[in-house]
N, C-alpha and C positions, 0 to 999 in steps of 0.2 A: 559369823566369826570374822570374815574378811572386813565386813563393815566396821566392826569394833577396832580392828588393827588399823584400818584406814583412818579412823577418827583419831586414834592414838598418835600415828606418825605425822598427822597434819596439825596437832595440837600445838599451841604456842610454847607450852612448857617443855614438850618433847624437843622442839627445835631449839629452844634456849640451852637445854641441857647438852645437845650435840655441839652447839657453839662453844659451851664451856670447855668440853672435851678437847675441841680443836685448839682452844687457847692454852689448855694444860700441855698438849703436845708441843706447841710453840714455845712455852716456858721451858720444857725439858730440853728442847733443841738449844735454847740459849744457855741453860745451866751446863750442858755438856761441853761448852766451850770454855768453861772456867776450869783451869788446871787445879785449882784447890779442891774442886769437887769431884775429881776423878775416882776418889774412894767409894763414891756412891753409884758407881757404874751399874751394880747389880739392881739397885733401887730404880734407876733410870730405865734399865731393860725391862723390869717388871711393869713400870708405868706404861712403857711403849707397847708392851704385850696386851695391857688392859685396854689401851686405847684401840688398838687394832681389833680386839675382840668386840668392843662396843660398836666399832664401824661395821663389823660384819654382821652383828645382830641387827643394826639399823637397816643394812641393805636387805637382809632377809625379811625383815618386817614390811618394808616397802614393796618388796617383790610379792610377798604373800598378801598384801593389802589390794594388789591389782588382780587377785584371783577372781574368776577362772582366766581372765585375759592377762597373763603374767608378761606377755610381750610388750605390754603397755609401758612397763617400767623402762624398758630399754628405747622407747620413743623419745624420752626426754634426754637432751645432751648433758645436762647436769648430773643425772643419774649415771650416764655412761662414764662421765669423768669420775665420779664417786667410786663406781665399780671397778674401773681400771685401776685406780689408786689402790684399792684393796687387793686386787690381784697381783699387782707389781710388788706390794708389801709382803706378799706371802711366798715370794720367790726365796729359795734357800741360798742366801748370799752370806758368805763367811770368808774368814782368812783374809786374802788380798782384796776382797770386795766389801770390806767393812765400810769404806768411804762411800761406795755406791749405795749401800744399805742406809747410810745416814741421809744421803741426798733424796732417797726414796721416801724417808720419813719426813723429809721437808716438803714433799708433795702433798702430804695430808693437810698442812697449813693452807694449801691453795684452796681447800674447800670452803674456806672463809668467803670466797668470791661469790658463792651462791647462797649465802645464808640470808641475805636481805635483798629486797627487790631493787632498791637503788644500786646496790653494788653489782647486781646481776645485769642491770642496764648498762653500767660502765663497762663491764667485761664484754657484754654483746657488742657494745659500740665499737670497741677495739677490734673485735674479730671481724665484724662487718665491714669495718674501714680499711682492713688489710688489702683487699684487691685494688681498691681506689688509691691507696697509699703507694702501691707499686708505680702507677702512672705519675704520681707526684714526685716520687724518687727519681724516676727516669728524667723527668723535667729538670730536676735539680741537678742530677748528674751531668746533663747537657750544659747546664750554666756553668757547673765547676770546670767541665772540660774546656769550654770556650775561654773562660776567664783565667783558668790555669795556664793555657797556652799563651794567651796575651800577657799574662803577669811574667811568665818566664822570659819571654822576648823583651818586654819593656824594662824590667827590673833586674834582670839577671847580673849586669855589670855594676848596678848600684847597690843592691842589698843582696849578696849571694847567700847570706845565711837564711833568708826567708824565701828567696826565689831562685836559688842556685840550680834546682832540677824541678821537673814536673811534679813528682810526688810531693816534694817539698812545698811547691807553690800551692798545690791543692790543700795540703795540710794548713797552710797559711790562710788560705780562703775560709777553710772550716772555722778557724780561730776568729777571723772577722766576722763570719756569720753568727758566732755567739756573742758578738759585740764586746768581746774581751780583749783588750790591749790593742784594738785596731788603730787608735790614734797614734801610738808609738810606731806601728808598722808603717802607717801612711806617711809620718813625719820623716822617716828615714829615706823615703824616696821623692817626697815632694820638695825637699830641700834642693834636690838636683833640678827638678823641673815642677813648678807650681800646677802645671796643666795635668799631671798625674792624679790630681784629686778628683778628676772626673771619672776615672777608673773605679776608685773607691766608692764615690757616692752612688754610681750606677749599680755597682754590685750590691750594696747594701740595700738599695731601693729595690732591686729585682729579687735578690736572694732573701733577704730578711723580711721585708714587708709583703711582697706579692706571694711568694711561696708559702710562707707561714700562714697568711690569710687564707690560702687554699687549703692548708691542712686543717685550719679552724672550720672552714666551710664544710669539709668532707666530715669532720667530726660531729658537727651540729646536725647534718642531714641524717648521718647514720644513727646518731643518738635518738632522733625522732622515730626512725624506723624501729630501732630496738625497743623503745617503749611501747609502740604500737603493737609489736609483735607479743610482748609480755602481757599487755593488756588483753589482747585478743585470746591468749592462751588461758588467762584467768576467767574471761567471760565466755569461753567457747561452750556452747549448749551440750548437755549430755547427749549420747548417741541413744538410738532406740534400744540396742542391746544392754546398754547400762542402765536405761530406765526400767527395763523388764527385770534385770537382775535386782534392782532396788524394790521393785513390786513384789518379787518372790520373797525377798528378806523380810519385808513388811507383813506379807501375807503369813509367813512362817511364824513370826513373832506373835501375830494375832491368834493363830491356831494354838500356840503354846499357851497363850494368855487364856483362850477359851477353855482348854483342857484343864487347866488349873482351877478355874472357876467352877467347872462341873464336878469337880472332885468333892 
């Protein structure tokens, strides 16, 4: 029985059906924001209840498909995410917590991230990159601090609007890092001293090109690791226990077939 359920939950049609249900949930969330459709709130609540019921049935089928080793279901990070969303959705939130309840429904749409292999790789890449990104962020913070102090001391008297305080100087540097309007910011101080252009060019070279290239390098490396991890998960050979269970299932089917033929 568990083999049949496992075949069902792994079938492409079943996965596409769940994807459609997630998209329906996303559509309902959009429709709920339209004031003209407030009168259909009961219909939306009914659809939300149906969507949650389908997710519960899906989780139950997946857990049952891993019988007798049901803990295998919780070894998969995506299954833990799906199960957590279901548990959170079942919390009895009402009254002043209606906004929280709507935000919880929004979590169901997050399930789209694990529907396809390529999207799973992207999400895993982001998660794997977070520890490395901390180091890049610290490096970027150090660059902002150094250039922020320097900018405050150099341009405070020339352009107080952008460099009047240290927080304002750092905010101006962030704007320069986005390459948005940096020419106007530079012009307001280089008119006083043309040598100030070195400050802006060096910051753009270090901040924009070097740091962003580090970000890209980290993302590419972690993307390769995520792809290999998913590939290894797909190609992981079955354990001896799983092989024995499959053999027992096959033997049972053969015995049932023999008993039918002998009738």
